[in-house]
C-alpha positions in Angstrom: -20.0 9.7 -95.8 -17.0 11.7 -98.7 -17.0 11.7 -101.9 -14.7 10.2 -104.3 -11.2 10.7 -105.2 -9.7 11.0 -108.5 -6.4 12.2 -108.2 -4.4 12.2 -104.9 -5.9 10.4 -101.7 -4.5 13.8 -100.0 -6.7 15.8 -101.8 -9.4 17.5 -98.7 -13.5 16.2 -98.7 -15.9 18.0 -98.2 -18.5 16.0 -95.9 -21.8 15.1 -96.7 -24.9 14.3 -94.6 -25.4 11.3 -94.3 -29.2 10.2 -94.5 -31.4 8.5 -91.1 -32.3 5.3 -94.2 -29.4 2.5 -94.1 -29.2 -1.0 -95.1 -28.7 -4.2 -94.1 -27.2 -7.9 -95.4 -29.4 -10.4 -95.7 -27.9 -12.9 -98.0 -23.9 -13.7 -98.1 -22.6 -16.3 -100.0 -19.5 -17.6 -101.3 -17.7 -20.0 -103.5 -14.5 -21.7 -105.3 -14.0 -24.1 -107.5 -13.4 -27.5 -106.7 -9.5 -27.5 -108.4 -7.2 -26.6 -106.0 -3.1 -25.3 -107.3 -1.1 -25.5 -104.1 2.2 -24.0 -104.0 4.0 -27.2 -104.7 2.6 -27.5 -107.9 3.4 -24.3 -108.3 7.3 -25.5 -108.3 6.8 -28.1 -110.6 6.5 -25.1 -113.0 8.8 -22.6 -111.9 11.1 -21.8 -109.9 10.1 -21.8 -106.4 9.0 -23.7 -103.2 6.3 -23.5 -101.0 7.9 -22.3 -98.0 9.1 -19.2 -100.4 5.7 -18.4 -101.6 4.5 -18.2 -98.2 7.2 -16.9 -96.1 6.2 -13.7 -99.4 2.6 -13.6 -99.7 0.4 -15.8 -96.6 -0.7 -17.7 -99.7 -0.4 -21.6 -99.2 -3.2 -22.4 -102.6 -5.4 -21.3 -105.1 -8.5 -22.5 -107.1 -9.1 -22.1 -110.3 -11.2 -23.5 -113.5 -15.1 -22.6 -114.1 -15.6 -19.1 -115.7 -16.8 -15.4 -113.8 -20.3 -16.1 -114.7 -21.0 -19.8 -113.8 -19.3 -18.9 -110.2 -21.2 -15.6 -109.7 -24.2 -17.8 -110.6 -23.6 -20.4 -107.6 -23.1 -17.4 -105.3 -25.8 -15.8 -106.0 -27.8 -18.6 -105.2 -26.3 -19.5 -102.3 -27.1 -15.9 -101.4 -30.7 -15.9 -102.3 -30.6 -19.2 -100.7 -29.3 -18.4 -97.2 -31.8 -14.6 -97.1 -34.4 -16.8 -98.0 -35.4 -14.9 -101.5 -37.2 -15.7 -105.0 -34.8 -14.2 -107.7 -38.5 -11.7 -108.9 -37.2 -9.7 -104.7 -33.7 -8.3 -106.5 -34.1 -4.7 -108.4 -31.0 -4.4 -109.5 -27.3 -7.4 -110.0 -24.5 -5.5 -110.0 -21.7 -7.6 -110.5 -17.9 -6.7 -110.4 -15.4 -8.7 -112.0 -11.7 -7.9 -113.8 -12.5 -10.9 -116.1 -16.1 -10.6 -118.1 -16.1 -13.6 -121.0 -16.3 -11.5 -123.6 -15.1 -7.4 -124.2 -18.7 -6.5 -125.0 -21.4 -7.6 -123.6 -21.1 -7.4 -119.6 -21.2 -10.7 -118.3 -23.0 -10.0 -115.5 -26.9 -9.9 -118.1 -26.2 -13.5 -118.3 -25.9 -13.2 -115.0 -29.4 -12.0 -114.1 -30.2 -13.8 -116.8 -29.2 -17.4 -115.7 -30.5 -16.8 -111.6 -33.9 -15.6 -112.9 -33.4 -11.5 -112.1 -36.0 -9.3 -113.9 -33.3 -6.4 -113.1 -30.3 -4.0 -114.2 -27.2 -5.5 -114.9 -24.0 -3.8 -114.7 -20.8 -4.9 -114.9 -18.1 -3.4 -112.6 -14.7 -3.2 -113.3 -12.3 -1.6 -110.8 -10.4 -4.3 -110.3 -9.6 -5.6 -106.3 -11.8 -2.7 -105.6 -14.8 -3.5 -107.4 -16.5 -4.7 -104.6 -16.2 -1.5 -102.2 -16.7 0.4 -105.2 -20.2 -1.9 -106.0 -21.0 -1.0 -102.3 -21.6 2.2 -102.5 -23.2 2.1 -105.9 -25.6 0.1 -103.9 -26.3 2.3 -101.4 -27.0 5.0 -104.0 -29.7 2.9 -105.7 -31.4 2.2 -102.1 -31.3 5.2 -100.7 -33.0 6.1 -104.4 -35.8 4.0 -103.3 -34.8 0.2 -104.7 -35.2 -2.0 -102.3 -32.8 -5.0 -102.5 -29.7 -4.9 -104.7 -28.4 -8.1 -105.3 -24.0 -7.3 -105.4 -21.3 -9.8 -107.0 -18.3 -10.2 -107.2 -16.9 -13.6 -108.9 -13.4 -13.5 -111.1 -12.1 -16.1 -113.3 -8.3 -14.6 -112.4 -6.8 -17.6 -114.5 -7.8 -16.5 -117.2 -5.4 -13.8 -117.4 -2.6 -14.8 -114.7 0.6 -16.6 -116.7 1.3 -20.2 -113.5 4.9 -20.4 -114.8 5.3 -16.5 -114.2 7.1 -16.2 -110.3 5.6 -12.9 -110.1 2.1 -12.9 -111.1 1.3 -16.6 -110.8 1.6 -17.5 -106.9 -0.6 -14.5 -105.6 -4.0 -15.5 -108.1 -7.2 -17.5 -108.2 -10.6 -18.0 -109.0 -13.6 -17.4 -107.1 -17.0 -15.7 -106.2 -19.6 -14.1 -104.0 -22.4 -13.1 -103.5 -24.2 -10.2 -101.3 -27.9 -9.2 -101.5 -28.3 -5.7 -99.7 -31.9 -3.9 -98.4 -32.8 -0.7 -97.3 -32.9 -0.7 -93.9 -35.7 2.8 -93.4 -34.6 2.3 -89.2 -31.6 3.4 -89.7 -30.3 0.9 -87.3 -27.4 -0.6 -89.8 -25.7 2.3 -91.9 -23.0 2.9 -94.2 -21.0 5.3 -92.0 -18.7 6.2 -94.5 -16.6 6.1 -97.6 -13.8 7.1 -99.8 -13.1 6.2 -103.5 -10.0 7.3 -105.1 -7.7 6.2 -108.2 -4.6 7.0 -109.7 -4.0 6.5 -113.4 -0.7 7.9 -113.3 0.3 4.3 -112.2 -1.8 2.1 -115.0 1.4 0.1 -115.5 2.7 -0.8 -112.4 0.4 -3.6 -112.7 -2.0 -4.4 -116.2 -3.4 -6.8 -118.2 -3.1 -5.6 -121.9 -6.5 -7.8 -124.2 -5.4 -11.3 -124.1 -3.0 -10.6 -122.5 -1.9 -12.2 -118.8 -0.8 -9.9 -116.0 2.1 -7.6 -116.1 3.7 -6.6 -112.5 6.2 -4.3 -110.9 5.8 -5.5 -107.5 7.9 -3.6 -105.0 6.4 -0.8 -106.6 2.4 -2.5 -106.9 3.8 -2.6 -102.6 4.7 0.5 -101.9 1.5 2.3 -103.4 -0.9 -0.3 -102.0 0.6 0.4 -98.7 0.0 4.2 -99.1 -2.8 4.3 -100.4 -4.5 2.2 -97.9 -3.4 3.4 -94.8 -4.4 7.0 -96.1 -8.0 5.7 -97.5 -8.7 4.6 -94.1 -7.4 7.1 -92.3 -10.2 9.4 -94.5 -12.9 6.8 -93.8 -12.6 7.1 -90.2 -12.4 10.7 -89.9 -15.4 11.5 -91.9 -17.1 8.6 -89.7 -15.6 10.3 -86.7 -14.1 7.1 -85.4 -11.3 6.2 -84.3 -9.6 2.6 -85.0 -10.5 1.2 -81.7 -14.3 2.3 -82.3 -13.7 -0.7 -85.1 -14.8 -4.3 -84.5 -13.9 -5.8 -87.7 -11.4 -5.5 -90.7 -11.9 -6.9 -93.9 -9.2 -6.5 -96.1 -8.3 -7.2 -100.0 -6.8 -10.4 -100.0 -4.1 -9.5 -101.5 -0.5 -10.1 -99.6 -0.2 -10.8 -96.5 2.8 -8.8 -96.5 1.4 -5.4 -98.0 -2.1 -5.8 -94.8 0.5 -5.7 -92.0 3.0 -3.3 -93.1 -0.5 -0.9 -93.3 -1.8 -2.5 -90.0 1.2 -1.3 -88.3 1.0 2.0 -90.1 -2.6 2.7 -88.9 -2.8 1.1 -85.8 -5.2 -1.9 -86.7 -4.6 -5.3 -85.6 -4.1 -8.7 -86.9 -7.1 -10.0 -84.4 -9.6 -7.2 -85.6 -8.6 -8.8 -89.1 -10.6 -11.3 -91.1 -8.4 -12.7 -94.1 -8.9 -16.0 -96.3 -5.6 -15.8 -98.1 -4.1 -18.5 -97.6 -6.3 -20.6 -99.4 -7.4 -19.0 -101.8 -4.6 -16.2 -103.3 -5.7 -12.5 -104.4 -9.7 -13.4 -106.1 -9.5 -9.8 -106.8 -13.1 -8.3 -107.1 -14.5 -11.6 -105.0 -12.0 -11.5 -102.4 -13.5 -9.4 -99.8 -17.2 -11.3 -100.3 -14.9 -14.3 -99.8 -13.6 -13.3 -96.5 -17.1 -11.5 -95.2 -18.8 -14.9 -96.0 -15.9 -17.2 -94.0 -16.1 -14.4 -91.0 -20.3 -15.6 -90.6 -19.5 -18.4 -91.4 -17.0 -18.4 -88.2 -19.5 -15.8 -85.8 -16.9 -12.6 -86.5 -19.6 -11.0 -86.6 -22.5 -9.6 -84.5 -26.0 -7.1 -84.8 -24.5 -3.3 -84.5 -21.0 -4.2 -85.3 -18.4 -1.4 -86.6 -17.4 -3.5 -89.7 -14.4 -2.1 -92.3 -14.0 -2.7 -95.7 -10.8 -1.6 -97.7 -9.8 -2.9 -101.5 -6.8 -2.5 -103.2 -6.1 -2.9 -106.9 -4.6 -1.8 -110.7 -5.4 1.4 -112.1 -4.8 2.0 -109.5 -8.0 2.4 -107.5 -8.5 2.2 -103.5 -11.8 2.0 -101.3 -12.8 2.2 -98.1 -16.4 1.7 -96.9 -17.3 1.8 -92.9 -20.5 0.3 -92.0 -22.8 -0.8 -89.1 -23.5 -4.4 -89.2 -27.1 -5.7 -89.6 -27.7 -8.8 -91.5 -26.9 -12.5 -92.6 -28.0 -14.7 -89.2 -27.4 -18.1 -91.2 -31.5 -18.9 -90.0 -32.0 -20.1 -93.7 -28.0 -21.3 -94.1 -27.2 -25.8 -94.4 -24.4 -25.7 -93.4 -21.1 -25.7 -95.3 -19.1 -28.1 -96.8 -16.1 -29.3 -94.8 -12.9 -28.5 -97.3 -10.2 -30.9 -97.1 -8.1 -27.7 -97.2 -9.9 -27.3 -93.2 -12.0 -24.6 -94.1 -15.8 -23.8 -94.8 -16.1 -23.4 -98.5 -18.7 -24.1 -101.4 -16.9 -26.1 -103.6 -19.3 -27.1 -107.2 -19.8 -30.6 -105.5 -22.2 -29.3 -102.7 
């Protein structure tokens, strides 16, 4: 595994021996609020069109409504049900979110209480990279002796988004997804490598002040995102001793289809091996990667022993890549997901 980077993505990293013990995903649950805002809806409040938004972002709609805690609890319950576990089986809760209900306290203790968990609870604020950071942290907790960690990404992005502002209003939506990660002493499923990084000198290109809304320098965000994604992915691949051809499925942060396509052109990934959910959710920040993971499981895109790469990037700037050997969540305990009008299998507040 690689160490985290805190300065330039070009800094040399030392190699760390990967322990035999690993982890498996025993339950994954995604949740989207019922209320949908389409591109046509946005066109009523700003100078844009459905076609303009689709061509530039790949987004068709986004979900809004509900709070970070409400969505996190619903996703967490789905994950517990799918894993066949009780709240008392969880040793730690990690909540990746940019949008807690209060400056203090964080939302994770309330989520833990409402789920009936009796364990520690910690908020992680790394914006769109938060879930990837949380996955590395969860692995560390398991290596220290914990048996199960619940990791949730949950975001009420409508709280910090001005939907009359074209540069940011077309991008963001709400959602949550939870995963339960279990210690696996067989070593069959492992976190193979990771790369984490940050570059605070780029804070001003994408930010929201307390009580404010997203402000963005779109062209610079686009440029930096492509740069850090490809460098982070290459580092993680090198640390794992893998090539692009060894990855069975890539699950990237869902920000903008153009960013993904441009980065993949430089790295060598194909869209055929990439799981996407952007068109129906928009950018859900820390919830985006686990929401795509939930859909990929519904579609049967993961199999035992698959090599999966997760990559996130976001405001800060922060970025992170994790490569895992997959095992878990065969969906044997899950009820059939609700068929959403958009044609995708998602959980809603009525399901």
